[in-house]
LUMBA-739205 format. One line per 5 residues: number of its first residue (from 1); their letters; for each residue x, y, z of C-alpha. Coordinates in pm, whole numbers, plus 50000, padded with zeros to 5 digits. Example, Ala and Ser with C-alpha at 12.3 -4.5 7.8 and 13.67 -1.06 7.14 Angstrom:
1 = AS = 51230:49550:50780 | 51367:49894:50714
//
This chain:
1 = XXXXX = 58858:23402:20088 | 58749:23682:19854 | 58589:23988:20013 | 58425:24270:19814 | 58376:24578:20034
6 = XXXXX = 58188:24905:19968 | 58230:25216:20184 | 58114:25554:20060 | 58266:25822:20282 | 58550:25904:20521
11 = XXXXX = 58398:25741:20831 | 58309:25428:20634 | 58663:25412:20500 | 58797:25425:20855 | 58565:25157:20994
16 = XXXXX = 58606:24932:20690 | 58987:24956:20718 | 58977:24846:21082 | 58745:24561:20986 | 58984:24456:20707
21 = XXXXX = 59269:24444:20958 | 59071:24208:21183 | 58973:23988:20887 | 59343:23961:20795 | 59414:23835:21148
26 = XXXXX = 59157:23557:21102 | 59200:23466:20736 | 59556:23446:20603 | 59420:23377:20252 | 59229:23708:20236
31 = XXXXX = 59177:23889:19910 | 59013:24233:19910 | 58854:24432:19631 | 58675:24750:19735 | 58521:25091:19686
36 = XXXXX = 58659:25310:19964 | 58947:25534:20053 | 59305:25576:20165 | 59268:25392:20496 | 59133:25082:20320
41 = XXXXX = 59403:25103:20054 | 59669:25092:20325 | 59539:24748:20427 | 59600:24600:20083 | 59385:24469:19802
46 = XXXXX = 59250:24656:19500 | 59077:24995:19519 | 58817:25013:19242 | 58707:25371:19307 | 58780:25631:19577
51 = XXXXX = 58480:25753:19774 | 58566:26117:19702 | 58441:26059:19346 | 58104:25913:19442 | 58005:26063:19780
56 = XXXXX = 57708:26300:19755 | 57526:26463:20044 | 57158:26558:20064 | 56851:26483:19854 | 56903:26767:19606
61 = XXXXX = 57269:26680:19550 | 57182:26316:19485 | 56921:26418:19227 | 57162:26646:19040 | 57428:26372:19032
66 = XXXXX = 57187:26090:18945 | 57348:25999:18609 | 57686:25959:18780 | 57535:25751:19060 | 57357:25520:18815
71 = XXXXX = 57678:25477:18618 | 57865:25388:18938 | 57597:25139:19038 | 57618:24962:18704 | 57998:24955:18715
76 = XXXXX = 57991:24816:19068 | 57747:24540:18979 | 57953:24427:18682 | 58271:24436:18889 | 58115:24219:19161
81 = XXXXX = 58005:23961:18903 | 58353:23951:18757 | 58524:23921:19099 | 58286:23653:19237 | 58338:23726:19609
86 = XXXXX = 58277:23472:19885 | 58101:23751:20072 | 57999:24108:19993 | 58056:24352:20283 | 57851:24672:20278
91 = XXXXX = 57950:24952:20518 | 57675:25209:20589 | 57617:25425:20272 | 57256:25302:20229 | 57147:25487:19914
96 = XXXXX = 57405:25296:19716 | 57456:24983:19923 | 57094:24874:19959 | 57066:24862:19580 | 57385:24658:19560
101 = XXXXX = 57254:24424:19833 | 56940:24352:19629 | 57148:24283:19319 | 57396:24057:19501 | 57120:23857:19669
106 = XXXXX = 56964:23783:19331 | 57303:23658:19213 | 57332:23421:19509 | 57615:23618:19673 | 57627:23625:20054
111 = XXXXX = 57570:23977:20190 | 57700:24116:20521 | 57597:24468:20625 | 57814:24650:20879 | 57670:24967:21034
116 = XXXXX = 57298:24965:20970 | 57122:25223:20755 | 56928:25459:20981 | 56593:25314:20888 | 56475:25380:21242
121 = XXXXX = 56490:25750:21147 | 56315:25737:20810 | 56199:25491:20543 | 56132:25226:20807 | 55969:25008:20540
126 = XXXXX = 56316:24942:20397 | 56355:24686:20674 | 56164:24438:20453 | 56423:24470:20175 | 56702:24433:20429
131 = XXXXX = 56543:24113:20568 | 56516:23976:20217 | 56859:24077:20080 | 57101:24083:20377 | 57228:23759:20527
136 = XXXXX = 57393:23910:20835 | 57349:24258:20983 | 57603:24394:21234 | 57466:24697:21420 | 57661:24951:21625
141 = XXXXX = 57398:25135:21832 | 57230:24969:22131 | 56872:25054:22036 | 56910:24910:21683 | 56892:24547:21801
146 = XXXXX = 56550:24610:21955 | 56438:24794:21643 | 56515:24497:21420 | 56371:24253:21673 | 56042:24440:21641
151 = XXXXX = 56053:24344:21273 | 56141:23979:21342 | 56498:24016:21226 | 56787:23886:21435 | 57091:24114:21411
156 = XXXXX = 57423:24125:21598 | 57507:24423:21819 | 57887:24456:21808 | 57939:24794:21979 | 58055:25112:21814
161 = XXXXX = 58373:25079:21599 | 58480:25431:21683 | 58579:25305:22028 | 58832:25074:21862 | 58964:25355:21645
166 = XXXXX = 59013:25589:21939 | 59175:25316:22149 | 59428:25262:21871 | 59493:25628:21790 | 59441:25815:22117
171 = XXXXX = 59791:25915:22218 | 59978:26060:22510 | 60176:26348:22373 | 60326:26681:22470 | 60056:26942:22415
176 = XXXXX = 60303:27228:22420 | 60529:27055:22168 | 60233:26998:21936 | 60139:27366:21960 | 60496:27470:21891
181 = XXXXX = 60534:27237:21590 | 60212:27371:21440 | 60275:27737:21523 | 59990:27766:21773 | 60012:28017:22056
186 = XXXXX = 59916:27989:22423 | 59550:28085:22385 | 59297:27806:22460 | 59202:27612:22147 | 58858:27587:21991
191 = XXXXX = 58837:27300:21740 | 58648:27356:21414 | 58537:27036:21241 | 58346:27146:20930 | 58292:26800:20779
196 = XXXXX = 58456:26579:20518 | 58255:26680:20209 | 58289:26997:20004 | 57919:27079:20040 | 57938:27056:20420
201 = XXXXX = 58247:27274:20437 | 58097:27540:20212 | 57789:27563:20435 | 57931:27522:20785 | 58279:27673:20780
206 = XXXXX = 58168:28032:20698 | 57955:28036:21014 | 58239:27889:21219 | 58498:28144:21108 | 58253:28433:21160
211 = XXXXX = 58200:28314:21516 | 58579:28300:21560 | 58590:28677:21518 | 58371:28720:21826 | 58618:28586:22082
216 = XXXXX = 58977:28669:21987 | 59104:28557:22329 | 59080:28201:22193 | 59253:28045:21892 | 59056:27852:21634
221 = XXXXX = 59196:27544:21460 | 59030:27378:21162 | 59070:27001:21138 | 59114:26976:20761 | 59091:26666:20545
226 = XXXXX = 59361:26590:20291 | 59126:26492:20010 | 58969:26840:20023 | 59174:27104:19833 | 59340:27344:20076
231 = XXXXX = 59224:27633:19858 | 58862:27564:19952 | 58941:27620:20321 | 59158:27925:20240 | 58886:28084:20027
236 = XXXXX = 58655:28078:20330 | 58912:28169:20599 | 59045:28468:20400 | 59223:28702:20643 | 59062:28575:20964
241 = XXXXX = 59273:28459:21257 | 59205:28088:21205 | 59461:27806:21165 | 59421:27514:20925 | 59584:27181:21014
246 = XXXXX = 59533:26885:20781 | 59480:26526:20899 | 59541:26613:21266 | 59185:26583:21395 | 59257:26371:21701
251 = XXXXX = 59554:26574:21829 | 59345:26890:21782 | 59062:26739:21987 | 59307:26638:22256 | 59413:26999:22311
256 = XXXXX = 59072:27164:22252 | 58874:27341:22521 | 58557:27334:22310 | 58444:27250:21958 | 58214:27368:21681
261 = XXXXX = 58128:27045:21502 | 57943:26947:21187 | 57692:26670:21259 | 57815:26321:21183 | 58097:26096:21303
266 = XXXXX = 58294:26405:21411 | 58040:26479:21682 | 58079:26135:21835 | 58458:26157:21810 | 58447:26491:21993
271 = XXXXX = 58228:26344:22267 | 58464:26048:22315 | 58752:26295:22355 | 58544:26466:22627 | 58540:26801:22447
276 = XXXXX = 58240:27027:22518 | 58073:27091:22183 | 57791:27234:21980 | 57670:27064:21665 | 57583:27237:21338
281 = XXXXX = 57414:27122:21021 | 57293:27291:20704 | 57162:27134:20385 | 57023:27283:20065 | 56669:27421:20102
286 = XXXXX = 56524:27137:19898 | 56713:26868:20092 | 56605:27018:20423 | 56242:27045:20314 | 56237:26682:20206
291 = XXXXX = 56411:26571:20527 | 56156:26753:20741 | 55880:26561:20565 | 56045:26221:20594 | 56274:26206:20898
296 = XXXXX = 56123:26126:21235 | 56393:26213:21488 | 56420:26444:21787 | 56798:26473:21741 | 57058:26421:21471
301 = XXXXX = 57369:26346:21681 | 57452:25994:21801 | 57512:26097:22162 | 57178:26278:22186 | 57003:25984:22016
306 = XXXXX = 57158:25728:22250 | 57051:25925:22560 | 56727:26046:22397 | 56794:26388:22544 | 56999:26696:22465
311 = XXXXX = 57354:26629:22581 | 57469:26923:22367 | 57296:27180:22149 | 57219:27116:21782 | 57182:27411:21546
316 = XXXXX = 57009:27301:21228 | 56941:27495:20908 | 56816:27849:20988 | 56915:27807:21355 | 57272:27752:21238
321 = XXXXX = 57367:28119:21240 | 57640:28335:21392 | 57421:28474:21670 | 57302:28138:21802 | 57635:27960:21763
326 = XXXXX = 57845:28236:21918 | 57615:28253:22222 | 57637:27878:22278 | 58014:27872:22224 | 58058:28137:22493
331 = XXXXX = 57858:27922:22735 | 58068:27616:22651 | 58386:27808:22722 | 58297:27985:23048 | 58012:27798:23224
336 = XXXXX = 58193:27538:23435 | 57876:27368:23557 | 57753:27331:23198 | 58088:27185:23093 | 58086:26938:23383
341 = XXXXX = 57736:26811:23304 | 57841:26744:22947 | 58157:26569:23065 | 57952:26344:23297 | 57726:26244:23007
346 = XXXXX = 58029:26163:22794 | 58148:25919:23061 | 57822:25724:23043 | 57820:25732:22663 | 58113:25492:22623
351 = XXXXX = 57936:25233:22837 | 57613:25268:22640 | 57800:25217:22312 | 57902:24868:22419 | 58276:24897:22473
356 = XXXXX = 58555:24810:22231 | 58583:24511:21998 | 58329:24598:21723 | 58572:24534:21437 | 58687:24202:21583
361 = XXXXX = 58335:24076:21656 | 58219:24170:21306 | 58522:24013:21139 | 58457:23682:21314 | 58102:23675:21185
366 = XXXXX = 58200:23768:20831 | 58489:23519:20805 | 58252:23248:20930 | 58007:23347:20654 | 58279:23340:20388
371 = XX = 58406:22993:20487 | 58063:22826:20504
//
């Protein structure tokens, strides 16, 4: 069967790659063509365009890159027509993928959507376009099934795919050996996860490294991403006592005592590694102003959304400053009762997310669609 897949960022690349692996187990005649990243490319098939060339964050950034986005949309549509897939698989990335879903539906192409757009947070009326243009929706958060049911749409809750990823990659290893190999000393580690996009790193990492100066009795380790130039990190670190390790996020989380985390998949990963954390997020002024007008959420982190309460602190926009973040980090590091309460919430989180098997469940549904 022929599968055309679109993922638009690092987390989508990861989840799509795991899905591809499960499809390969079920369909020995698989053929993949995709927009994605390195993880997907490792599974085989043809990479049309890497997400690092078409991933834009925030309302203002999207507006300034609109000509590029429109060009990519047109290229993608023509490529889908030429490829003639048995099923189109869209992974999150709603600004781009919902437009492609509408196009594909008009062309009579079957559309599967894996990881629902967060229409429960804003633009709820998009559910009508999804009902019209998406043949099968596979959702990963427990409350999403009820949300769609309210709109008379039957979707499949498959659990969160990050549980599969962690099950596969969580490793038992020698902490001291890892520290030695990466020239870390004996001080407790604070993990810095500044995001996977240049804009995120430029906004969040300066606050993180300034906070690092406050508590020199700890060592600070940045979980870098290989598709981001090392010079960008170095230009922000300068002469501060902060270590950069590239593509070692999970080992860093396994040795971390606490974490300063940019909102997104990284926050959920940190929670599932049972690391006490604080979450940070900054956008451009215009993007933040628009978001405040449109988004109807009490929290921005998955764990807080799932529990509908504050499992850990979120510092957004003007609140994301050195004073606030450094005070919260100190509490995370020294308040044992606070750390234990967060740990207890993390234990419940995995149950609420539905357990492992998301990639396998989704693959079964998609292969069934393709072979109909």
